[in-house]
ROKOL-24672 format. One record per residue: x negated, z, y of N, C-alpha, C in turn. Coordinates in steps of 0.05 Angstrom, whole numbers, plus 5000, padded with zeros to 4 digits. Layout:
ROKOL-24672
XZYXZYXZY;...
end
This chain:
ROKOL-24672
918218273255920518413263923418303272;925818343252928518273265929618373284;931618343294932218393313934318693298;935518743280935918973270933919183264;931619103263929819303258927919303228;929019123215927819043191926018783190;924818713172922618513173923418353143;922518113155922817973127920117963117;921917863083918618023064916217773074;914417903068912317683079910817663113;912717743139911917643164910917893174;910218163157908918333176905918363178;905118433201902118493202901418683188;898618743177898418853164898819153175;899019203207898819453222901819563216;903619273219905219323218907319533192;905219283170906219423137905619743129;902619773144902420013136903620293155;904220173172907120353191908920383179;910420083168913420163153913120313131;910920303112909920443088910220763093;908520713117909121133128911321243130;912921093149915221143149917921203130;916521033115918220993085917121203074;915121363059914621593051915321823060;915221763082915522063096919822173104;920821943102923421933104924921843128;923321743150924621723178925921433183;925421243165927221093165930921053162;932020903164935720923165935820833136;937920803133940220833103938520473094;939120383115939120043118936519933113;935320163127931820023124930020113105;931620343094929420433068930720283054;933420113042934819993025933119713024;933419643045931019323051928619443041;926219623047923919633030924419733002;926019882993926119842968926219632950;928319532971928519182951926218982949;923919032969921118882973919719022955;919419192945918019402934916719272908;918519152896917319032870916718712877;917218582896916318342900913918282916;913518442933910918522955908618672943;906418632926904718822930903419002946;902918872974901918962993903819193010;905619152999906419333018907219582994;907319522966907419752940905019882944;902019692955899719842951899220002986;900719973001901020183021902620423028;904820393003907120563006904920822983;904220672966902120882950899921012960;898420862977897120992990897321233010;899621173027900921383041902621603026;902421552996903021732981901221942961;899721762973897421942959895722122981;896422033001895822163026896822463033;899222373027902322633039902422813020;902822672993904222882976901723192970;899423192973897723362959898323622988;899723393008900123663035902123873029;904123773006906723953003905824222988;904224142979903924492965902924682980;901524543010901524823026903424903038;906124833038908124913042910025123027;908925473036911025653012913125613016;913625662989917625712994918425893012;920625873016921226243037925026133032;924826303018928426373003929826413032;932426153030933826273057935926483055;936526563086938526763079941126673074;942126803065945526823054947026783069;946726783096949026723121947826353115;945926243112945525933112947825833090;947725943062948225873048951025883052;952225993060955126063067956325913090;954125833109954525653131955225333115;953225273093952324963081955125033064;955825263053958725163032961025143043;961125243076963625263091963524983096;960524793104961624573115962324433098;961324423065961324233046964724303043;966124503039969124523041970424373058;969324393083971224313100970723883098;968323783091967623593089968823433064;970223643050971523593021974023463028;975323653053978823633048978323403069;977323343085977423103100976722833086;974722913076974622543050976522583033;978222783021979722722998983522693017;982822893048985722803056985322523065;983522423067982122063084982521833064;980721863036980821753017980521912988;982621902971983222022951981921932933;980122112913977922102898974621952907;974721992934972221872958970322082951;970722342950969522522940967722602913;970922522894969522562872967322322864;968122062867965821902865963121942875;963522042899961322162918959522322899;960122562894959622722875958122662846;959722422833958022402817957822082819;956322052842955321862848950921812839;950321662824947721812811945921722839;946621442857945421352879944121592901;947221632901947521932930945422112923;945422232900944022402893940622402885;940222152885937021992887936622032918;938221962919937421902952937622162960;938822362963938522692975936622792972;935722762942934422742934931522752942;930722432947929222322968928022472986;930822553010930322653032929322833036;929622973007929323283010926023402996;924823142987921823132986920622973015;921822823025921222823057920523053067;922823213066923823393086920023673074;919723653051917823783042914823743060;914923413049912423303059911023363087;914723303110913023373134912623693140;914823843129913824163133911224193127;909324103102907824133092905524063112;905723823117903523693143903323923161;906423983179906724143202905424303197;906424443173904424813166901624763165;900524453156897524473148895424433179;897224223196895724233227896724413238;898524643231898624823251896425093253;895825093227894225373214891725273217;891024953216888024913218886924893245;885024963248883324853269883924533279;883524433300884924253326883723993300;880724033294879323853278881023773249;882323483241884023553224882423453200;882323533178879723433149879523133149;878023003142877322823136878122743101;878122953083878622923055880823253050;881923233031883923383025884123283000;883523552974883223552941885323752936;887123722922889223902911887423912876;887124172875885924132838888724362839;889124162805891924252788890324252762;892524522753892324502721891924332708;890724212686890723962676893124002655;893824172652896424322630899324242637;899624392666902424322678902424242704;899724212704898824002742900124182762;900824532749900324732773899124692799;899124682823896924712838895624982844;893025042836891225172836888925322859;887625012866886325082900886324812910;884824892930885124592956882424542963;882224322962879024262968879724073000;878524213023878324123050875224033062;875123823070872723723077873823563103;872723733127872223623157870723403161;868423573147865223283144865123183122;862323003108863222853089860423133084;859323373086857223453076857723753079;860023803074861124083075863724133061;864324243046867524333028868624603033;870924593036871824863040873824953013;873825132991874825112968876825462979;879825302978882225422985883625512969;883625812951884925892927888525822944;890125762927893225662919894825882915;892925962891894726062872893926332858;894626502841893026742832892026672802;889926712808888526732775887326892772;886626872734885627162728883527062701;880227152711877127042693876627272672;876527272656876627442634873327592642;873727762630870927932643867327842632;868327682616865327562607865627272613;866727152629866626982643866926852683;867126572678867126532709867526262708;868126212730869725962744867125902758;866225682752864025352757865125252772;865025152805865424902812863724652810;864624412809862824172796864723922814;863123732821864123532837861123292829;864122982825861622792811863322532826;863022322836862922052848862621932825;864121742828864321442804862221322804;860321422819857721222801856121462800;857021612802854021842785854521802761;852121872753851521922726852922272705;853722502724854222612713855622782735;857623102723857723262751855023402752;856323552787854223702793855123932800;854224162799855324442798854524552825;857824592841856724722870856525032866;856525122843856225442843858625632828;858525782829860326032810862126082839;865326082831867226252853868126412837;869126662861870926812850874026792850;875726822836878926792835879826902867;881526742883882726912897880526882932;878526822929876526792943876426532961;876526412989876226172985873026252991;871525992993869425892998868625653011;866425673028864725393046862725393034;861725113021860225043000859224773029;856324793031854324613040854724383018;854224103031853123873009850823773021;848823893017846923823042844423613023;845523812992842823672972844623402956;847423242974847923102963849022862970;850322752953850522422975853122432991;854422333009856222403030858122363008;860622533024862922483011864722243005;866022222991867322002989869822042976;872021802983874621792960875721732939;876121932924876721892910874422082886;872822212890871222422886871522642861;870722702845871622882829871023102835;872723352828872023632833874223772807;873123922801874924082780872424332783;874624562767873424832758872924842725;870924982720872524982697870025332687;872525382661871325692649868325622636;865925902651863925842633863326162631;860626142618859726452612859126552644;858226862649858926992675856326882685;854026722678852126662690851826422689;854026302688854525962698853925832677;854125572672853025302647850525362632;850125392607847425512608845725222607;847224972607846224792606846624502639;847724562652847224512684849224292677;851324282656854124092662856324242658;858424182657860624342642861624412613;860924562611861524672568864324782570;865224962587867625012585870224962593;872325002581874924862590874624852617;876624682617877424422651879024702653;879524792678881724992692883124832710;882724742728883724592752881824342760;882824122760881323932771883123722792;881223492803883623422823881423192841;882322972853880922732872880722842893;879022732912878322652942880822462943;881822572969884222292981882622343008;882022093021881122073053884822043067;883422303094886322343106885422203138;883822203147882622023168881521813160;
end
């Protein structure tokens, strides 16, 4: 670690590298440190892998934060602050605000900060709404057509999962949603039973091997009594893989 708070390429200890990647994904680094990490990513596979790991851990948490429309008074204060900043910047450096407004780098950075804020908010909401024991695994089940999240799987142990609805979903009268899981080395998916749209359910995994990272979960549309073959036969409605949190 250098005296200015940055690190030289290839000098990080594994723990320091992991911490740096986490701060980068969360957006808590200052501008100089963030630019330093961005410059290192194409040339340091270990750092890039750590960033991808943190993204895989934290991005699913963003869907837990329900959007809340801001009050009109907030927008008025923001508009007033922007107007004041514009006048000061224009007076100090003519043309500065115009260049900033049309700067692709500026808006990309602003968008990155917004994503980080959503991640932090999602993490805080999850930890606040959940019991003290943090889940070991999280799975976000998204629609394969548009990647819209529909369900979330939480597992506080490797012997039980909680399936939680995130969005409304309608099932035809003669159909049912069937829940499946499959680890990488299994021959095929195993049914975890039928689930009702909009209703959370707790499902034991007593008869299955312990839950593992990257384990596949999916919901398929089957006949009202379930798959007639014991394997998925209908179209996949939601699908995702387990991410180990702890």
